N, C-alpha and C positions, 0 to 999 in steps of 0.2 A: 504494500500500500504506500510506503514511503516514496517509492520510485515515481508514482503518479504525481505526488506533490512536487517533487523535484523537477519532473518533466514540465509541469505547468508553470512553475516559476521561471524556468529557463525559456520556455516558449513566450511567456509574457515579456521577459527581458528583450528577446530578439524581435518581438512584435514592435515594441517601442523603438528599438534601435534601427530597424529597417522600415518603420512606418507602415507596418502591415496590420491586418485584422484577422488573424487566424485564431479560431475559437478553441481548438483542441485537436485531438487525434481521433480518427475513425478507429473502431474497435480492432480491426485487423492490424493496423499500424501500431496501436498501443500494445497489442499482444506480442508483436515482434520485438518491440523495445523492451518489454518485460522479460522476454525469454533470454535475452543477452545478459550474461552475468555482471557486467559493469564492475570489474574487480576494484572498486574503490577509486575509479578514475572519473571524477566529475568533469575534468577538462575534455576528455574524449566524448563524453555524453553531450557536453555543451557544444562542441564542434559539430557533432552530427545534427543536433537540433538547429544550429545556425544554418547549415547547408539545406536542411529540409525547409526551413522558413524562407530562405532566399529563393528556392525553386518552386515553392507551392503557390499556385494561383487561386486555389480554392479557399473556402472558409475553414476547412479541416484538412489536416495532413492525412493522406490516405496511404494505403500500402502500394498504390500505383507509383509512389515516389521511390519504390524499391528500397524500403527501409533496411531490410536485411542485407542487401548488397552493399549499401552505403556503410553500414556498420563494419562489415567484413573488409571492405576496401580501406576504410580508415584505420582499422586495426592493423592491417598489413603494412600500410605506410608508416604507422607509428613504430612497428617492429623493425622496419628497415632503417629508420632514423636512429635507433638506439644501437 
């Protein structure tokens, strides 16, 4: 349940930052974000939400944004940087 609160706070931050009005996540997108373990890495989570907010043109982030693929690609890039 805590991840939902964190996701919404990050979403609201990027809504303000990018001047968007995204109200939340569709159920399938939320489920994908909940599945990922997020091993204490709030920076990674924030970067993913930032990308999703920038690319979303709808009122809700949907799984059509390829949430799972974005998480995996971001994780791979972060591993390569270390």
